[in-house]
N, C-alpha and C positions, 0 to 999 in steps of 0.2 A: 505492499500499500505507501503511495507517493504521499507526502505532507500536498498539501493546497499550493500553486505555483505562487499564492499572491500571498504566503504564509509568511510575516517578518520574525517570529519570535514561539517560542515554548516553553511553555509552564509543565512542571511534574510537580507531583506529587511525591512526598518522600518516604515515609512508610509503607512496605509492602509494594511500593513502583521501582522505587532506585534503590531502596536498602531492605534486605531480607530480613525483616523484623518479625514476621509470625515462626519464624524457626528460631529467633534469640530469646524475647521475650518469654515465652511458657517455658522453656530450658531453664530461664533464669529464675522463673518466678518457683518451680519445683525445685530447682537446685538449693534455694535458699531457707524456702516455707517445707518441702517436702512434695513427695509426689501425690498428698491428697487435696493439694493447692490447685483451686477448679479454675482453670484461665481464663474460661467461659464467665464464670462470675466474676474475675477482675475486670473483662473487660467492660461487660454489664455495669461494675460501678462507676468505673471509668466513664462511661457515656450517660451516667446519670448526675457523676459531680461535674463532666465537664462545662456545659452550660453556665454554673454558676461560677466558675473560672473564668470564662471570655467573657461575662458582664461584666466581671471588676470585683463581685464579692467574695471571691475567696481567692488566695494566692496560689502559683503551684504548689508551693512545698505544703499548704494547708490541704490540697487537693491532696495529695500524696499521703498525707498522715490520715487521711480521713478514709480514703479508700481502701487501705493498709487496717487501719485499724477496723474497718466494719467485713473484709475478708477473712482477719483473725477471730473476730464475734461468729461471723458464720460455720467457722473450720471447728469451733466450742474450745477456741484458746483464747487465754487471756490475755488483754490489750496491755500494755508496759507504759509507761509513761513518754512523754514528748521526747526526751533526748534518747530513748532506747527506740522509738519507731523508726525516728529520725536515722537512726545508726542501721537498721534494719533495711531500711528504705535504701538507705546511700549503699549499704552491700549489693541488693539487687541491681541499683541502676549500673553498679559497677560490671556485676555477671551480665547484665543486658551487653553493655558498649563493647564488653570483650568478644562478644559473640557475633558483632554484628558486620556483616558484611557486605559488599555488591552485589548485585546480582548480575551475572556474565555477559550479560549484554547492554548493560551499562555505557561502560567509557566507549564503546564501538559505535554507539547512538550517538552518545555528546560527541563525539569525533565527527560524524557525520554531520550533526547538526551544525556545528560551529564554521567546519567546511563550507556549509551552503550558506553562510553570512547572515545566519538566524541568530537573534540572540536566546538566551535560556535563563528560564526564572526557574525556582521552587517556590510552591505555593500550600503548606502546611497546615493542618490543623495541631498544634502541640505548643508544648513551653517552646520560646525564644530562643532561650541561652542553650538549651538543651540541642535542638535542632542546628543551629548554627555552630555547635560544638561538634555535631556528627557529621555535617557538610565538610569539618577540616580533618578531622582525624578519619577521614574514609577517603580524603583525596578528592573529593566533587566542588571544594571553593575554587577552584581556579578556574572550573567553566561555569562560573555561574555570572551572572550580569546583577541578578538580581533575588534576594532571599524575605519573603515575606510567610509568617506567621500568626498565627490568630493570636496564641501566648501574648503576644507583642500591640497585636493591632486592637482587639477586642473583637473580630468580624470573623467567623467562622464560614468553613464551607459548608453548605449549597449556596449561602448568601448571595444575589448579587454584587452586593457593596465588594464583599470579599475579592473575587473576579475581579471588578473595575479597578478595586486599589492594586493589586498584582499587577496587571497591565499597566497600569500608571508609573508603576516605578520599572518596570521594564522598558516601557519607552515606547509599546507599539501599542495599537486600538487593538480592543476587543475582536474586531472583525477580523482581523488579520493575525490571530495568537490563537492556536490550537493546547487545549489542556490535555495532558494525560495523568490515568490516575486509576487507583485499582479501585476506589471504591464506586459502585452505580450512583446512590443516593447523592452522595457530597461532591464528586469526582466530576462524571458523565453526565447524568441531569442537568448538574448545578451549571458547571459552563455549558452547558448547550444553552442552558437556560438563558444564561447571562451572555448571550452573544459569540460564545466562543466557537471554536471548532472542537468537537469533543471525540478523547477516544476513551474509550473505553478498555484497562490492560487486565484482563481476566488469566492469570497466568493457569499453567495445568495443573498447580498443587491444591487450587481451588475445585475443582471439577470441569464435566463435557463444556465446553464451549455453548454459552449463548448463543442466543439469535439477537442482532440489536434492539434495543433496547426504545429505541424510537428512531424515527426517520433524522438523518444527519447524525448520529452517534453512531461511529466504528467500533468493532471490536476484534481487537489485536489478542493473541497470547503470548507477545514477546514481542520488544523494542525491536528485535532481526526483522519483524514484517514492516516496519517504517522504512522508509528512505526518501 
C-alpha cells in the first residue's frame, strides 16, 4: 500500500505500534507481583483512571499509585504505604522498560518515510516524560520532528483536538497527514474523524486481519506493507 502522493507528514502511535508493549508490560507485571497478577484487570484500571489524569484531576504518579493499590486489593493483598507503593511501581516500570523493543519493521519504515521527504511525528496517549524517555532509549528520537503526548496536553485520542494539535506541531495540515496506530477507536477511527488519512495497524498477534472498519480507513498487519 502506498501512502497518498500528497501526504506530507506521518503521525504514529507509540505503544504497540512502534514499541512492543504487549509483550513487555504483562511480563513485567508478572515478574513484580507474581503470576496471579491479571494484566487485563491492570489495563481495565488504567482505562478507568486515565480520563482523570488527562483532565488534570490527578497526576501520573497518583494514577500509578491508585492503579497498583486497586490491583493489590483485587488480589487480596495488603496495600502498603505510599513510599512502598512508589517503590513497587518503580520496580515494575524498570522491568517494563528493560523489556521494551522496537518491532523489526519500524526503523526500515521510518527510513522510507524520511527518504520520501515527509515529516514524522508521534501522537501518544500516555505520560509525557515516560514516552519521551522511551523514544530516546529506543533510538526513535532522531527520526521524529514532533512528539505530542496527552499527558502533557490534557487532550487524548480519539478527540479531534488531539489530532489537530499534533498536526500543528508537525507543521502539516490534517488533510495531508496520515496517522497510523494499533487502536481501532483511538487511532484509526479517531484520525479518520479528524480529517487525517487513517491506517489501522493490526499486528498478527492480535488475531485474524479484520476488514476495513470504515470507508477511508486502511488495514495493514505490518509497516512493511506501507511504502
